[in-house]
DSSP file (Angstrom, degrees, kcal/mol; ACC not computed):
  #  RESIDUE AA STRUCTURE BP1 BP2  ACC     N-H-->O    O-->H-N    N-H-->O    O-->H-N    TCO  KAPPA ALPHA  PHI   PSI    X-CA   Y-CA   Z-CA
    1    1 A M              0   0    0      0, 0.0     2,-0.4     0, 0.0     0, 0.0   0.000 360.0 360.0 360.0 129.4   -8.0    3.6   15.3
    2    2 A R        -     0   0    0      2,-0.0     2,-0.3     1,-0.0     0, 0.0  -0.698 360.0-148.0 -85.6 134.8   -8.7    7.2   15.7
    3    3 A R        -     0   0    0     -2,-0.4     2,-0.4     2,-0.0    -1,-0.0  -0.764   9.2-164.0-104.4 148.9  -11.4    8.6   13.3
    4    4 A R        -     0   0    0     -2,-0.3     2,-0.4     2,-0.0    -2,-0.0  -0.992  13.4-141.5-133.1 126.3  -11.5   12.1   11.9
    5    5 A R        +     0   0    0     -2,-0.4     2,-0.3     2,-0.0    -2,-0.0  -0.701  33.6 163.7 -85.4 135.1  -14.6   13.5   10.3
    6    6 A T        -     0   0    0     -2,-0.4     2,-0.5     2,-0.0    -2,-0.0  -0.976  36.3-125.1-149.8 160.7  -13.9   15.7    7.3
    7    7 A T        -     0   0    0     -2,-0.3     2,-0.4     2,-0.0    -2,-0.0  -0.938  29.0-168.6-110.3 130.8  -15.5   17.2    4.2
    8    8 A L        -     0   0    0     -2,-0.5     2,-0.8     2,-0.0    -2,-0.0  -0.919  22.4-144.7-121.8 146.0  -14.0   16.5    0.8
    9    9 A D        +     0   0    0     -2,-0.4     2,-0.3     2,-0.0    -2,-0.0  -0.883  38.9 175.7-106.2  96.6  -14.6   18.0   -2.6
   10   10 A L        -     0   0    0     -2,-0.8     2,-0.6     1,-0.0     3,-0.1  -0.716  41.4-101.2-109.3 153.0  -14.3   14.9   -4.9
   11   11 A D     >  -     0   0    0     -2,-0.3     4,-2.4     1,-0.2     5,-0.2  -0.609  32.9-149.2 -66.7 115.8  -14.7   14.3   -8.6
   12   12 A A  H  > S+     0   0    0     -2,-0.6     4,-2.4     1,-0.2    -1,-0.2   0.872  93.9  49.4 -61.6 -40.0  -18.2   12.6   -8.6
   13   13 A E  H  > S+     0   0    0      2,-0.2     4,-2.3     1,-0.2    -1,-0.2   0.897 111.0  50.0 -67.6 -39.3  -17.4   10.5  -11.7
   14   14 A L  H  > S+     0   0    0      2,-0.2     4,-2.2     1,-0.2    -2,-0.2   0.924 112.9  46.2 -64.2 -44.7  -14.1    9.3  -10.2
   15   15 A L  H  X S+     0   0    0     -4,-2.4     4,-2.4     2,-0.2    -2,-0.2   0.906 111.4  52.0 -64.6 -42.0  -15.8    8.3   -6.9
   16   16 A A  H  X S+     0   0    0     -4,-2.4     4,-2.2    -5,-0.2    -2,-0.2   0.902 110.0  49.2 -62.6 -41.0  -18.7    6.6   -8.8
   17   17 A E  H  X S+     0   0    0     -4,-2.3     4,-2.2     2,-0.2    -1,-0.2   0.920 111.1  49.4 -64.3 -43.4  -16.2    4.5  -10.8
   18   18 A A  H  X S+     0   0    0     -4,-2.2     4,-1.4     1,-0.2    -2,-0.2   0.903 111.1  49.9 -61.9 -41.1  -14.3    3.5   -7.7
   19   19 A E  H  < S+     0   0    0     -4,-2.4     6,-0.3     2,-0.2    -1,-0.2   0.871 109.6  51.0 -67.1 -36.6  -17.6    2.5   -6.0
   20   20 A R  H >< S+     0   0    0     -4,-2.2     3,-0.6     1,-0.2    -1,-0.2   0.894 110.8  49.1 -65.4 -39.0  -18.6    0.4   -9.0
   21   21 A N  H 3< S+     0   0    0     -4,-2.2     2,-0.3     1,-0.3    -1,-0.2   0.758 115.5  44.6 -71.6 -24.6  -15.3   -1.3   -8.9
   22   22 A R  T >< S-     0   0    0     -4,-1.4     3,-1.9    -5,-0.2    -1,-0.3  -0.535  83.9-169.0-119.5  62.9  -15.6   -2.0   -5.2
   23   23 A K  T <  S+     0   0    0     -3,-0.6     3,-0.1    -2,-0.3    -3,-0.1  -0.220  70.4  21.8 -55.9 138.3  -19.2   -3.2   -4.9
   24   24 A G  T 3  S+     0   0    0      1,-0.3     2,-0.3    -5,-0.1    -1,-0.3   0.328  94.4 118.4  88.3  -7.8  -20.4   -3.5   -1.4
   25   25 A M    <   -     0   0    0     -3,-1.9    -1,-0.3    -6,-0.3    -3,-0.1  -0.701  63.6-123.1 -91.7 144.6  -17.9   -1.1    0.1
   26   26 A T     >  -     0   0    0     -2,-0.3     4,-2.4     1,-0.1     5,-0.2  -0.329  28.0-108.0 -73.4 165.2  -18.9    2.1    1.8
   27   27 A R  H  > S+     0   0    0      1,-0.2     4,-2.6     2,-0.2     5,-0.2   0.913 122.1  52.9 -60.2 -42.0  -17.6    5.4    0.5
   28   28 A T  H  > S+     0   0    0      1,-0.2     4,-2.7     2,-0.2    -1,-0.2   0.936 110.2  46.7 -59.8 -46.8  -15.5    5.7    3.6
   29   29 A A  H  > S+     0   0    0      1,-0.2     4,-2.4     2,-0.2    -1,-0.2   0.881 111.5  52.4 -63.6 -38.2  -14.0    2.2    3.0
   30   30 A T  H  X S+     0   0    0     -4,-2.4     4,-2.0     2,-0.2    -2,-0.2   0.931 112.6  43.9 -62.8 -46.4  -13.4    3.0   -0.7
   31   31 A I  H  X S+     0   0    0     -4,-2.6     4,-2.3     2,-0.2    -2,-0.2   0.897 112.8  52.1 -67.8 -40.4  -11.5    6.2    0.2
   32   32 A E  H  X S+     0   0    0     -4,-2.7     4,-2.4    -5,-0.2    -2,-0.2   0.909 109.6  49.6 -62.3 -41.0   -9.5    4.5    3.0
   33   33 A E  H  X S+     0   0    0     -4,-2.4     4,-2.4     1,-0.2    -1,-0.2   0.901 109.9  51.4 -63.6 -40.1   -8.5    1.8    0.6
   34   34 A A  H  X S+     0   0    0     -4,-2.0     4,-2.2     2,-0.2    -2,-0.2   0.902 109.8  49.6 -63.2 -41.0   -7.4    4.4   -1.9
   35   35 A L  H  X S+     0   0    0     -4,-2.3     4,-2.4     2,-0.2    -2,-0.2   0.907 110.5  49.9 -64.6 -41.6   -5.3    6.2    0.7
   36   36 A R  H  X S+     0   0    0     -4,-2.4     4,-2.5     1,-0.2    -2,-0.2   0.912 110.7  50.0 -62.5 -41.6   -3.6    2.9    1.7
   37   37 A A  H  X S+     0   0    0     -4,-2.4     4,-2.4     2,-0.2    -2,-0.2   0.895 110.5  50.1 -63.7 -40.0   -2.8    2.2   -1.9
   38   38 A L  H  X S+     0   0    0     -4,-2.2     4,-2.4     2,-0.2    -2,-0.2   0.915 111.4  47.9 -63.7 -43.8   -1.3    5.6   -2.3
   39   39 A I  H  X S+     0   0    0     -4,-2.4     4,-2.2     2,-0.2    -2,-0.2   0.910 112.6  49.1 -63.6 -42.8    0.8    5.2    0.8
   40   40 A A  H  X S+     0   0    0     -4,-2.5     4,-2.3     2,-0.2    -2,-0.2   0.901 111.2  49.8 -64.5 -41.1    2.0    1.8   -0.4
   41   41 A R  H  X S+     0   0    0     -4,-2.4     4,-2.3     2,-0.2    -2,-0.2   0.914 110.6  49.4 -64.2 -43.0    2.8    3.1   -3.9
   42   42 A D  H  X S+     0   0    0     -4,-2.4     4,-2.2     1,-0.2    -1,-0.2   0.897 110.6  50.5 -63.2 -39.9    4.8    6.0   -2.4
   43   43 A A  H  X S+     0   0    0     -4,-2.2     4,-2.2     1,-0.2    -1,-0.2   0.907 110.4  49.9 -64.0 -41.3    6.7    3.6   -0.1
   44   44 A A  H  X S+     0   0    0     -4,-2.3     4,-2.6     1,-0.2    -2,-0.2   0.888 109.8  51.0 -64.5 -39.2    7.5    1.4   -3.1
   45   45 A E  H  X S+     0   0    0     -4,-2.3     4,-2.0     2,-0.2    -1,-0.2   0.901 109.8  49.7 -64.9 -40.8    8.8    4.4   -5.1
   46   46 A R  H  X S+     0   0    0     -4,-2.2     4,-0.8     2,-0.2    -2,-0.2   0.910 112.2  48.1 -64.2 -40.9   11.0    5.4   -2.2
   47   47 A L  H >X S+     0   0    0     -4,-2.2     3,-0.8     1,-0.2     4,-0.6   0.919 111.6  49.3 -64.6 -43.8   12.4    1.9   -2.0
   48   48 A A  H >< S+     0   0    0     -4,-2.6     3,-1.0     1,-0.2    -1,-0.2   0.837 102.9  62.4 -64.4 -32.3   13.0    1.7   -5.8
   49   49 A A  H 3< S+     0   0    0     -4,-2.0    -1,-0.2     1,-0.3    -2,-0.2   0.763  90.8  66.3 -65.8 -24.2   14.8    5.1   -5.6
   50   50 A L  H << S-     0   0    0     -3,-0.8     3,-0.4    -4,-0.8    -1,-0.3   0.839  86.1-166.6 -65.5 -30.6   17.4    3.6   -3.4
   51   51 A G    <<  -     0   0    0     -3,-1.0    -3,-0.1    -4,-0.6    -2,-0.1   0.789  63.5 -56.7  54.2  37.4   18.3    1.5   -6.4
   52   52 A G  S    S+     0   0    0     -5,-0.3    -1,-0.2     1,-0.1    -4,-0.1   0.960  75.1 176.6  62.6  50.2   20.5   -1.0   -4.6
   53   53 A S        +     0   0    0     -3,-0.4     2,-1.1     1,-0.2     3,-0.2   0.675  66.1  69.4 -67.4 -18.6   22.7    1.7   -3.2
   54   54 A A    >   +     0   0    0      1,-0.2     3,-1.9     2,-0.1    -1,-0.2  -0.618  61.8 166.4 -97.9  74.1   24.8   -0.8   -1.2
   55   55 A R  T 3  S+     0   0    0     -2,-1.1    -1,-0.2     1,-0.3    -2,-0.1   0.744  71.4  53.5 -64.9 -25.7   26.4   -2.5   -4.3
   56   56 A D  T 3  S+     0   0    0     -3,-0.2    -1,-0.3     2,-0.1     2,-0.1   0.341  82.1 122.6 -92.0   8.3   29.1   -4.3   -2.2
   57   57 A A    <   -     0   0    0     -3,-1.9     2,-0.3     1,-0.0    -3,-0.0  -0.422  50.2-148.8 -70.8 143.4   26.5   -5.9    0.1
   58   58 A R        -     0   0    0     -2,-0.1     3,-0.1     1,-0.0    -2,-0.1  -0.807  25.8 -96.8-109.9 154.7   26.5   -9.7    0.3
   59   59 A A        -     0   0    0     -2,-0.3     3,-0.1     1,-0.1    -1,-0.0  -0.416  48.8-105.1 -65.6 143.6   23.6  -11.9    0.9
   60   60 A P        -     0   0    0      0, 0.0     2,-0.1     0, 0.0    -1,-0.1  -0.317  38.5 -96.2 -69.1 154.7   23.2  -12.9    4.6
   61   61 A R        -     0   0    0     -3,-0.1     2,-0.4     1,-0.0    -3,-0.0  -0.444  40.4-138.8 -67.4 143.4   24.2  -16.4    5.7
   62   62 A R        -     0   0    0     -2,-0.1     2,-0.3    -3,-0.1    -1,-0.0  -0.848  10.6-120.7-108.1 143.0   21.3  -18.8    5.9
   63   63 A R        -     0   0    0     -2,-0.4     2,-0.4     1,-0.0     0, 0.0  -0.575  27.4-124.1 -77.4 141.6   20.6  -21.3    8.6
   64   64 A R        -     0   0    0     -2,-0.3     2,-0.5     1,-0.0    -1,-0.0  -0.700  21.3-127.8 -84.6 138.6   20.4  -24.9    7.4
   65   65 A V        -     0   0    0     -2,-0.4     2,-0.8     1,-0.0    -1,-0.0  -0.754  17.8-127.8 -88.1 127.2   17.2  -26.6    8.4
   66   66 A D    >   -     0   0    0     -2,-0.5     3,-1.2     1,-0.2    -1,-0.0  -0.655  17.5-162.2 -75.7 111.4   17.8  -29.9   10.1
   67   67 A E  T 3  S+     0   0    0     -2,-0.8    -1,-0.2     1,-0.2    -2,-0.0   0.647  80.2  73.4 -71.6 -14.9   15.7  -32.4    8.1
   68   68 A A  T 3         0   0    0      1,-0.2    -1,-0.2    -3,-0.0    -2,-0.0   0.695 360.0 360.0 -73.0 -18.6   15.7  -35.0   11.0
   69   69 A R    <         0   0    0     -3,-1.2    -1,-0.2     0, 0.0    -2,-0.1   0.491 360.0 360.0 -69.9 360.0   13.3  -32.9   13.1
């Protein structure tokens, strides 16, 4: 993983609340977790926006599991 050093101007109360909620995490880890959550939320929103656009799609065939094995 490549690291980048940066300076941020953050809301002190917001950061303090996040740090209280994530006891034992460093500030860097707290901010990285927040960025991952933001990325995941955006991906979920993009997926939801597709809204099942392939309405005529059928479920794929499933392989049967041989119970004798």
